[in-house]
TORFI-752919 format. One line per 5 residues: number of its first residue (from 1); for each residue x, z, y of C-alpha. Coordinates in steps of 0.2 Angstrom, whole numbers. Example, Ala and Ser with C-alpha at 12.3 -4.5 7.8 and 13.67 -1.06 7.14 Angstrom:
<recs>
1> 62 39 -22 | 68 36 -5
</recs>
This chain:
<recs>
1> 117 -41 -78 | 103 -29 -77 | 114 -14 -82 | 120 2 -74 | 109 13 -63
6> 96 22 -73 | 84 36 -68 | 71 45 -79 | 56 39 -69 | 45 42 -84
11> 27 47 -87 | 21 34 -75 | 7 21 -72 | 8 7 -60 | 1 -9 -54
16> 10 -24 -45 | -1 -37 -37 | -4 -51 -25 | -19 -52 -13 | -33 -64 -16
21> -27 -75 -2 | -9 -75 -8 | -2 -68 8 | 2 -50 3 | 11 -42 -12
26> 12 -24 -17 | 15 -10 -29 | 5 6 -32 | 12 20 -44 | 9 38 -49
31> 19 49 -60 | 23 67 -66 | 40 64 -58 | 47 69 -41 | 47 56 -28
36> 42 41 -39 | 41 30 -23 | 60 31 -22 | 63 24 -39 | 49 12 -46
41> 43 0 -32 | 51 -15 -24 | 43 -29 -15 | 48 -44 -3 | 36 -54 7
46> 33 -72 0 | 44 -68 -15 | 36 -55 -26 | 34 -37 -31 | 40 -26 -46
51> 39 -9 -54 | 53 -2 -65 | 48 13 -75 | 50 23 -91 | 69 26 -92
56> 69 15 -76 | 84 3 -72 | 84 3 -53 | 95 -12 -54 | 80 -22 -59
61> 73 -21 -41 | 86 -31 -32 | 90 -42 -47 | 71 -46 -50 | 68 -50 -32
66> 83 -62 -32 | 77 -71 -48 | 59 -73 -40 | 67 -79 -24 | 75 -93 -33
71> 58 -99 -40 | 59 -90 -57 | 41 -85 -63 | 36 -67 -66 | 38 -70 -85
76> 55 -78 -82 | 61 -63 -71 | 55 -51 -85 | 64 -61 -98 | 80 -62 -88
81> 81 -44 -83 | 77 -37 -100 | 88 -49 -110 | 103 -43 -100 | 99 -25 -102
86> 106 -16 -118 | 94 -1 -114 | 78 -12 -113 | 70 -3 -128 | 67 12 -116
91> 62 2 -101 | 45 -3 -94 | 43 -17 -81 | 29 -26 -71 | 32 -41 -60
96> 21 -52 -49 | 27 -67 -40 | 21 -77 -25 | 10 -88 -36 | 5 -88 -54
101> 2 -74 -67 | 10 -58 -67 | 21 -51 -82 | 23 -34 -90 | 36 -28 -103
106> 35 -12 -113 | 51 -7 -124 | 48 -1 -142 | 56 16 -138 | 45 20 -123
111> 35 36 -125 | 17 34 -131 | 5 30 -126 | 14 15 -117 | 8 -3 -114
116> 2 -15 -101 | -9 -30 -96 | -6 -45 -85 | -16 -59 -77 | -17 -71 -62
121> -8 -61 -48 | -6 -44 -56 | 3 -33 -69 | -2 -16 -75 | 8 -4 -85
126> 10 14 -90 | 19 26 -102 | 16 44 -108 | -3 40 -104 | -18 48 -112
131> -22 32 -120 | -25 13 -117 | -41 17 -107 | -30 21 -92 | -23 3 -91
136> -40 -4 -95 | -48 6 -81 | -35 0 -69 | -38 -18 -74 | -57 -17 -72
141> -55 -9 -55 | -43 -23 -50 | -54 -37 -56 | -70 -30 -49 | -63 -28 -31
146> -60 -46 -26 | -72 -44 -11 | -60 -32 -3 | -47 -42 7 | -35 -27 10
151> -22 -26 -4 | -18 -8 1 | -36 -3 -4 | -37 -13 -20 | -21 -6 -26
156> -26 12 -22 | -43 10 -30 | -34 4 -46 | -23 19 -46 | -37 31 -43
161> -46 22 -58 | -32 25 -69 | -30 43 -64 | -49 46 -67 | -47 38 -84
166> -34 51 -89 | -18 45 -81 | -2 53 -85 | -4 65 -100 | 9 77 -93
171> 0 79 -76 | 2 74 -58 | 16 75 -46 | 19 60 -35 | 12 43 -30
176> 17 29 -19 | 10 13 -11 | 20 -2 -4 | 13 -18 3 | 22 -32 11
181> 16 -48 20 | 26 -60 32 | 26 -54 50 | 11 -42 46 | 21 -26 49
186> 22 -15 64 | 21 -25 80 | 23 -41 70 | 42 -37 69 | 42 -32 51
191> 35 -38 34 | 31 -20 28 | 12 -18 30 | 12 -1 22 | 25 10 13
196> 18 27 9 | 24 41 -2 | 19 57 -9 | 34 65 -17 | 27 82 -24
201> 9 87 -23 | -5 94 -35 | -16 79 -30 | -4 65 -26 | -16 51 -27
206> -29 60 -16 | -16 64 -3 | -10 46 -4 | -28 41 0 | -28 52 15
211> -12 45 22 | -19 27 19 | -34 32 30 | -22 38 44 | -12 22 42
216> -28 12 44 | -32 21 60 | -14 19 68 | -8 3 61 | -22 -9 56
221> -27 -22 69 | -44 -21 77 | -57 -33 71 | -62 -44 86 | -80 -44 80
226> -81 -25 82 | -73 -23 99 | -84 -17 114 | -83 -23 132 | -75 -11 144
231> -88 -13 157 | -103 -4 164 | -106 13 158 | -94 12 144 | -80 7 155
236> -84 21 167 | -84 34 153 | -68 28 146 | -60 28 164 | -66 46 166
241> -60 52 149 | -43 45 152 | -42 52 170 | -46 69 163 | -31 68 152
246> -20 62 166 | -20 43 163 | -26 34 178 | -25 17 185 | -31 6 200
251> -50 5 201 | -50 -12 193 | -52 -19 175 | -33 -21 175 | -30 -3 180
256> -42 3 166 | -32 -8 153 | -16 0 159 | -23 18 158 | -30 15 141
261> -14 7 135 | -4 21 142 | -14 34 133 | -15 24 117 | 4 23 116
266> 5 42 116 | -8 43 103 | 0 30 92 | -15 18 93 | -6 4 102
271> -9 -8 88 | -28 -7 91 | -27 -11 110 | -33 -27 118 | -36 -31 136
276> -54 -29 143 | -61 -22 126 | -60 -6 116 | -60 -3 97 | -74 8 91
281> -61 19 81 | -51 21 97 | -66 26 107 | -71 38 94 | -54 46 94
286> -54 47 113 | -72 56 112 | -66 68 99 | -52 74 110 | -64 80 123
291> -77 86 111 | -88 72 114 | -99 62 102 | -90 49 91 | -105 41 83
296> -113 32 98 | -102 17 102 | -114 9 115
</recs>
């Protein structure tokens, strides 16, 4: 039964969605509410994602994921959760599964403007918004960003579009972004690709974007096509810069790899390290630390 725990996570707009390749699932949400990321989103790799808002029923989160895990569709999960909830008239809910269309629900007693849209792999919803243009802008952003493979970026772009279209008519306070994909978390030992929260800020979506940029630097894997060989002048430059910071190894390729890995671990860049090569973002970071140029990667 979807009853019990309730929190006033009102004045909120969100998107739940699946990546174009179907591997990632996520939620992005913003609200005039303290710490919205602690209340609204839930996601499980290869299962689905959901957002519970308005007078949110937090029990929807585990119960909804349980329904999706058994093979129930997003629409079926919405129907099951709301049918069992006597407070459904004040609830708002968005659900997406591992396949198929997303589904959204807005109770008759949600504060205006309230509503949502859903389609293949997404559901967008909001309440106490400036108007339907917020949801429309988010949907347009989502549908026009199919060439972006990173679900984190697509979700953030949709959230920004909603904010720029008017967003929450009561103002801004918090935002959150959660994305999961099997084995794609830190070190391959977690399914959590990103879990970022801004609990109280005058520009929560802008701050969320800043954190996502940092997250990209620290935790995204290097693109093999971008990597530079640690040989010749570049290899010597990197060796010298590392030595100046106290990271030395034997005068071999293996020694340079070891010194770079040692430094990268301290700088939280270990996810971008591969033997014999260097990520341009890692090289730029190393150069900046010594006041060197960060635009010439040759």
